N, C-alpha and C positions, 0 to 999 in steps of 0.2 A: 678621432670619432668612431665609435662601433659600427659596422654595417649590418645591414637588415637582417644577416643569416646570425652574428652572434646576439642581436637582440632577441631573437627566437630563441636562439637556445640557453640564455639565460632565463627568459622567463618560463620555459621547458624545465627547467631544473630548480627553480623555486618552488613551481606549484606541486613537482614531484614530491619535494620535501614536506610540503605541506599536507600532502595524501590525497590529493585531487588533481590527475592528470587534465591540463589545461591543450587543446590541440588550437594551433592562431588560425583565424578564420579570415579567409579571401573571399570576401564577397564577388571579385569579379570570375571568380574560377567557378563557383556553384550556381544554378540557379535554385529558387526555392518554391518548393510546393505552396500550393493554397490549401489553408486550413481544411477547406472540403476535400480537395484531394487525400489529403494526409489520412482524415477521417476515413474516407472509403477505401482507403489500401488496408487498413486496419479493421474495418467492419467484417471482414472474414477472419479474422484472427482470433481464435476462442482464448479465452482466460478463466482462469479460477475467480471464486467469488472469497473475498473476506470483509468482515468488519470489524473497524475499530473502533474505539471506545477509550475515551480520557475524560478528566477534570481538572479545567484550568483555575478552579476555586469559586468559579460561579452557577456549578451544577454539572452533571455528567452532559456529554455531547457522544454522537454516533455518526459514523458513517460508512457507506458499501463501498468498497474500492475494489478492482480489477487488475490494477497495479502489483501486485505483491507479488515479491522474487527473493528466491533464496541465494544467497551468497558464500557463504561459508558454514561449513559445521564445527571450525575448530579455529578460532571462536567462533560460536553460535551468530553469525549476523544473518540479516535480511534487509529489505527496502521495499519501499514503495515512493509512490508520488501523488500528491494530493494539489487539485487546483486552486491556485490564491483567489479565485472569485469566488469558492464556497463559504458558506456564511460560516462555518465551523474552522475555515482555516486560520483564523487567526488564533483559535485553543490550540489546534494539532501542531502548528509551526512554534509553539511555545512550550509546551508541556515536557518536562524530562522524561515520563514514563508513560506508557499507554498498553492496552491490552488487545491483540490482534486476534480475530477467533476465525477460523478456517470454518466455513461453514457448507455442511452437507444439504441435498435437495430436501429434506425433509424439514429446514430450517429458511426455506423460501420467503416466508412470510416476514421473518426478521431482516433478511435481506433486501424484500421489498420497502419494509417500513424505514429502513434507514438509506435508502437511495430517496425516497419521497421528500421533497422541498415543505420545509415547514409543517413535517409531521411531528406529533409526540413520540418521540423512541422510547422514553419510559415512563409512560402511563399506566403501562399493564406492570404493576410491582412484582407479580410473579415469575416473569421472565427474567429477571436483573436482580444482584444484589451489589457489593462490595467486597474487594478482596479484602484482607487485612492490613494490607498497605494503602487502602484508601480509594484504588482505580474502582471505575466501575466496569461491570462485566456482564456479559449475559450467562445466566448459570444452564439455562437449557440449550446451550451449546456447548458439545463435549470437549472440541479441541481448540483451545486458546494459547496463547503466549502473552505474558507480559514481559514487556521489554523497555529497555534504558537508551534513550534516543544519545548516538553518538555523534552523528555529523547531519547536518542540514545543505542542503546546496539549492539556490535558485536557478532554475530552468526554464526559460520562457515564461508562460503564465502559470507555471506550476511550480512546487517546493519539491525536490527528491531526498527524501530522509532514511538514511540509514541508522539500525539501529541492532543492539545485541539482546535477544533474548534473556532472560534472568531467571524465568520460572515458565511451568507449561503444565497443563492439563491436557494429556493425550491417553488413546490406551487404542489397543488394535481393534478390538470392537466398535469405538468408534468410525473407525473407517470401513467396516467390514457390514453395519448395519444398514446403511443409507448410500447411494451413490453419489458422487461428488456432483456440486453445483454448479454449472458451467454456463458464462455468458457469452453468447456468439450472436451476430448480427442483431444487435439489438433486441434479442430475447434470452428468455431463460432456458437451460437443458440440463439435462443430467446425464451422465452416462455410467454404464455398467460392463460388465462379461460381454454381453450380448452385443457390446460392440467395439470389442476387441478384434484389431486385424491380423494382430500377430505376437 
């Protein structure tokens, strides 16, 4: 019979081969923070703002996220997480492609709209269109990436998605004209040259 160490080693090797590293959990070793404590810890941590759009076949959906992160430039990979409690999670957790918009401070209206429950995100037809490939996107946002979903991992009450960028619309002017939009301590902020410390 294999001992516990051998079983752990086998699990680690199998998950490494699958591309997802699993660290065995030992409940007796670590106490767990409450959701309130965890949220309080992250409340002071600022994050960028992005809007993700997709269409699962029943019309366009959109969501504002602050969980976007870059992973690799070659290949161009990024990741984000979505709460499985969201009304649009079923769509975002099944589509093969999506469009991720990097929102600046001039587009705070769209960020707020896509963060408001039950709001009609696509009621104003002047703000959005469809790519040639069919995905909905906000044409008034200068920087966006069309992505192909490569991996999904359930984690607690969320799903972590890994995606590869396959096309993009981005210019240097898009970054220079308006300061970035930041979400911090439950409110919206922007940063510019006057906030640089070094």
